[in-house]
VEXMARTOR-442943 format. One record per residue (C-alpha): x, y, z; residue in one letter. Coordinates in steps of 0.25 Angstrom, whole numbers. Example, Ala and Ser with C-alpha at 12.3 -4.5 7.8 and 13.67 -1.06 7.14 Angstrom:
REM residues 2
      c1      c2      c3   code
      49     -18      31      A
      55      -4      29      S
This chain:
REM residues 473
      c1      c2      c3   code
      -1       0       0      X
       6      13      -2      X
       8      24       8      X
       0      36       9      X
       3      46       4      X
       8      58      11      X
       3      69      15      X
      15      78      19      X
      27      84      11      X
      38      70       8      X
      45      65      17      X
      58      58      18      X
      62      44      17      X
      67      40      30      X
      72      27      39      X
      73      26      52      X
      87      20      55      X
      80      10      65      X
      76      -5      66      X
      63      -9      64      X
      54     -13      50      X
      52      -4      37      X
      38       3      36      X
      33      15      28      X
      28      27      35      X
      20      37      29      X
      26      50      34      X
      13      58      33      X
       4      49      42      X
      11      38      47      X
       4      29      39      X
      11      17      35      X
      11       9      22      X
       8      -5      19      X
      23     -10      17      X
      24      -4      32      X
      12     -13      37      X
      19     -26      29      X
      32     -24      34      X
      25     -22      49      X
      18     -36      46      X
      30     -43      42      X
      29     -43      26      X
      40     -41      18      X
      34     -32       9      X
      46     -22       5      X
      40      -8      12      X
      51       2       5      X
      41      -2      -9      X
      31       8      -2      X
      38      18       4      X
      33      30      -1      X
      40      43      -9      X
      36      52       2      X
      36      42      13      X
      46      37      25      X
      55      26      27      X
      59      22      41      X
      62      11      48      X
      55      12      60      X
      57       4      76      X
      50      -9      77      X
      39      -6      90      X
      35     -19      98      X
      29     -29      91      X
      39     -25      78      X
      31     -16      71      X
      37      -5      66      X
      32       8      72      X
      30      21      67      X
      40      30      61      X
      47      35      74      X
      51      49      74      X
      63      54      81      X
      63      49      95      X
      66      62     101      X
      74      56     112      X
      80      43     117      X
      93      36     120      X
      96      34     104      X
      93      49     100      X
      99      54     113      X
     113      45     109      X
     112      53      95      X
     113      65     103      X
     124      62     110      X
     133      56      96      X
     128      70      92      X
     135      77     104      X
     147      71     102      X
     147      72      86      X
     143      88      90      X
     155      88     101      X
     166      82      89      X
     162      89      79      X
     155     103      83      X
     163     103      96      X
     178     100      89      X
     175     112      80      X
     169     121      90      X
     183     120      97      X
     191     126      84      X
     192     139      92      X
     203     133     100      X
     209     127      88      X
     209     141      83      X
     216     147      94      X
     227     138      96      X
     229     138      79      X
     228     152      83      X
     241     151      92      X
     249     148      80      X
     255     134      87      X
     252     124      78      X
     250     133      65      X
     251     148      58      X
     236     151      52      X
     228     164      53      X
     216     165      63      X
     208     165      50      X
     215     152      43      X
     214     144      56      X
     197     146      58      X
     199     139      42      X
     201     126      53      X
     189     129      60      X
     182     133      50      X
     182     122      40      X
     180     113      51      X
     169     118      53      X
     162     119      40      X
     167     106      35      X
     158     100      50      X
     145     108      41      X
     150     103      28      X
     151      91      29      X
     138      87      31      X
     134      89      18      X
     141      73      16      X
     138      70      31      X
     122      73      29      X
     119      64      19      X
     127      53      23      X
     120      54      35      X
     106      56      28      X
     111      42      22      X
     114      35      36      X
     129      36      36      X
     129      42      50      X
     139      31      55      X
     149      34      43      X
     149      51      47      X
     151      46      62      X
     164      39      60      X
     169      46      49      X
     167      60      54      X
     171      53      69      X
     184      50      61      X
     189      63      54      X
     188      71      68      X
     194      61      76      X
     206      61      63      X
     205      76      59      X
     209      79      75      X
     219      69      75      X
     224      76      63      X
     223      90      68      X
     232      84      79      X
     243      83      70      X
     243      97      62      X
     254     107      63      X
     250     116      52      X
     236     122      46      X
     232     113      36      X
     233     100      43      X
     224     108      55      X
     214     112      43      X
     214      99      38      X
     212      90      50      X
     204     100      58      X
     196     107      47      X
     192      94      37      X
     196      83      44      X
     189      85      55      X
     178      95      49      X
     173      84      38      X
     173      75      52      X
     165      83      59      X
     155      86      49      X
     153      71      46      X
     148      72      61      X
     140      82      63      X
     129      84      52      X
     125      69      54      X
     122      74      69      X
     113      84      66      X
     107      76      58      X
     104      64      66      X
      98      70      78      X
      86      75      72      X
      84      61      68      X
      82      59      83      X
      75      70      89      X
      63      79      86      X
      58      88      96      X
      71      88     103      X
      81      88      90      X
      86     101      95      X
      89      98     107      X
      96      86     103      X
     105      94      93      X
     109     103     103      X
     113      93     112      X
     122      85     103      X
     126     100      98      X
     130     103     113      X
     142      93     109      X
     149     103     101      X
     148     112     113      X
     155     100     121      X
     166      97     110      X
     169     112     108      X
     170     115     125      X
     178     101     125      X
     187     101     113      X
     194     116     116      X
     195     113     130      X
     202     100     128      X
     210     105     115      X
     216     118     121      X
     220     112     136      X
     226     100     128      X
     234     109     119      X
     242     114     129      X
     244     102     138      X
     247      92     127      X
     249     100     113      X
     239     103     101      X
     240      88      94      X
     237      80     106      X
     226      90     110      X
     218      89      98      X
     221      72      97      X
     214      74     111      X
     202      80     104      X
     201      67      93      X
     203      59     104      X
     190      66     112      X
     182      65      97      X
     186      51      96      X
     181      46     109      X
     167      54     108      X
     163      49      93      X
     162      36     100      X
     146      41     105      X
     141      44      91      X
     147      33      84      X
     140      24      93      X
     127      29      94      X
     124      40      82      X
     112      32      75      X
     106      37      61      X
      90      36      65      X
      84      41      52      X
      91      36      39      X
      86      42      25      X
      85      28      16      X
      89      34       3      X
      99      43      -1      X
      97      57       0      X
     103      71      -9      X
     116      74      -3      X
     111      87      -5      X
      97      93      -2      X
      98     103     -11      X
      85     109      -7      X
      90     115       6      X
      96     125      -3      X
      83     131      -6      X
      77     127       7      X
      76     143      12      X
      76     140      26      X
      86     129      26      X
      95     139      18      X
      94     151      26      X
      98     141      37      X
     110     137      32      X
     114     153      30      X
     112     155      44      X
     120     144      50      X
     131     146      40      X
     130     162      46      X
     131     157      61      X
     142     147      59      X
     149     160      54      X
     150     165      66      X
     150     151      76      X
     164     150      68      X
     168     165      72      X
     165     161      88      X
     170     146      86      X
     185     150      80      X
     187     163      87      X
     181     162     101      X
     192     157     108      X
     203     165      99      X
     194     179     102      X
     197     180     118      X
     212     178     117      X
     215     187     105      X
     207     198     112      X
     214     195     127      X
     200     192     132      X
     205     177     138      X
     216     171     141      X
     221     160     130      X
     216     150     138      X
     205     156     140      X
     201     159     126      X
     203     143     122      X
     191     140     131      X
     183     153     123      X
     179     141     113      X
     175     130     125      X
     167     140     132      X
     160     145     118      X
     156     132     115      X
     153     128     130      X
     143     140     129      X
     138     132     117      X
     133     120     123      X
     119     126     130      X
     118     133     116      X
     118     121     109      X
     107     112     118      X
      98     124     122      X
      95     130     108      X
      92     118     102      X
      82     114     113      X
      75     128     112      X
      75     125      98      X
      68     111      98      X
      56     123     105      X
      56     134      97      X
      63     130      85      X
      77     132      80      X
      75     144      72      X
      68     150      83      X
      82     145      91      X
      93     147      83      X
      88     161      76      X
      89     168      88      X
     101     162      95      X
     109     165      84      X
     105     180      84      X
     111     179      99      X
     123     171      95      X
     126     182      84      X
     125     192      96      X
     134     184     105      X
     145     182      95      X
     145     199      94      X
     145     199     109      X
     160     195     109      X
     165     208     104      X
     160     213     120      X
     169     203     126      X
     181     209     132      X
     185     201     144      X
     187     183     147      X
     172     182     156      X
     165     191     143      X
     172     179     132      X
     168     169     142      X
     153     173     142      X
     153     178     128      X
     158     162     126      X
     147     156     132      X
     135     162     127      X
     141     164     112      X
     142     149     114      X
     129     146     118      X
     123     153     107      X
     133     147      97      X
     128     133     103      X
     115     134      93      X
     123     137      80      X
     127     123      80      X
     116     116      88      X
     103     122      82      X
     107     121      66      X
     104     106      65      X
      91     109      69      X
      88     119      61      X
      93     111      49      X
      86     100      53      X
      71     109      54      X
      76     114      41      X
      76     102      35      X
      63      95      30      X
      66      81      25      X
      72      75      38      X
      78      64      30      X
      89      75      23      X
      92      80      35      X
     107      76      35      X
     109      83      20      X
     102      94      25      X
     111      97      39      X
     124      92      30      X
     119     105      18      X
     114     115      31      X
     128     114      38      X
     136     112      26      X
     131     127      20      X
     131     131      32      X
     144     126      37      X
     149     136      27      X
     151     146      38      X
     158     137      46      X
     168     138      36      X
     168     154      35      X
     168     157      48      X
     180     156      54      X
     186     161      43      X
     178     172      42      X
     180     176      56      X
     194     175      55      X
     194     184      44      X
     187     194      50      X
     198     192      62      X
     211     194      56      X
     223     192      60      X
     230     207      65      X
     228     209      78      X
     218     215      82      X
     207     204      78      X
     195     208      72      X
     186     201      83      X
     175     212      82      X
     174     208      68      X
     173     192      69      X
     164     193      81      X
     153     204      73      X
     154     194      61      X
     152     182      69      X
     141     188      77      X
     134     195      65      X
     135     179      60      X
     126     176      72      X
     116     187      70      X
     113     184      53      X
     111     168      57      X
     103     171      67      X
      94     180      58      X
      96     170      47      X
      91     159      57      X
      78     168      60      X
      75     170      45      X
      75     153      43      X
      66     154      55      X
      55     163      51      X
      57     156      35      X
      51     144      45      X
      42     149      53      X
      39     162      50      X
      40     175      59      X
      30     169      69      X
      37     167      82      X
      30     157      90      X
      34     145      79      X
      46     135      82      X
      54     136      70      X
């Protein structure tokens, strides 16, 4: 018997990666066609012949009595779901967390002990690393959609550990560029997009909170990695300090390699690039907003440690710790805004907070002592938290076809990642190399980028929900 005609728009073919009998379900009203009934009754009829073009093909969990149950929605909790969050926490710890520690690398490279290079050239290492974390999503997203999560986890984990070990052997600028920017950057990119694509398949009403908790791993990594690196450089030297970072990454990667599981798979290959994303006005506009806010983020991450030391606002020791202080402030900034987004909507949350974020960057111009620098680092760090945690939620909300979530996430972060590529070097060019450095220009640059991004995000919110305030969007 042919399945009933869907009243709603065509839905993607999805397959739940769980054990159980196959059945065909009408995505609109939940009715099950005859082939699924035959399967439930034990007949050998091939149910796949009756799959409607716009139906939903799933494997459902077998309930009591051996009969397949209704297609299960995201569990929105439970042990398995939260193990995915824990695994995502570790992956954020070793991807964005490691990149968030670049301020310490920048300050150390600026000292000229390892090699001689200008501030702008040094910042290219962090910029390319950050950009490749995003750009690799063009490959990682479609591979995730095709069910290659395990391959991505193994390859990405290996590249990050290998890159750190190679960085420990570097004595020239070009060597550090290859190891830190390219090897670690690509490895991180193979892990990041699958992480933010997987969690929405396990959570619905708590999706923002889940991604926020997972992304707080980047804050912890941004605290631990700078402190470990700074303390060990003075005790055992740069090579072994970096190797210790590699050992930390190697040990923690065990968690996602053991527990991460795909819940929803696409049964047939999809296009590597979803060209409709570029004609989807809200999606394309939001990509532009994230690109601009990433410029502001790089400005802070790369120069938050060097600024107070150069201006003699803090001691050299406290200057190195500013990266850790900044990232510590972002811990709650990853979780609380995301939890709020579950209640009022991600765009209602991210737009106003981005405006505040841009304002706090401009406030760095008013800092004149160590205490003010610490307070500014914590406050600005808090509002920077949503820069990493909320875009995945927004991209998911802008993706109507859930089977394309990996592809759309990859495209969105690849395009917006241009901000990470341009942010550090452009800020370094504004800063200059002749004393006194142009700190006024660099903080105004970052602050204005934050303000412009906030206005664009609010424009996307209007595109989706109009000017009505009491709408979750």
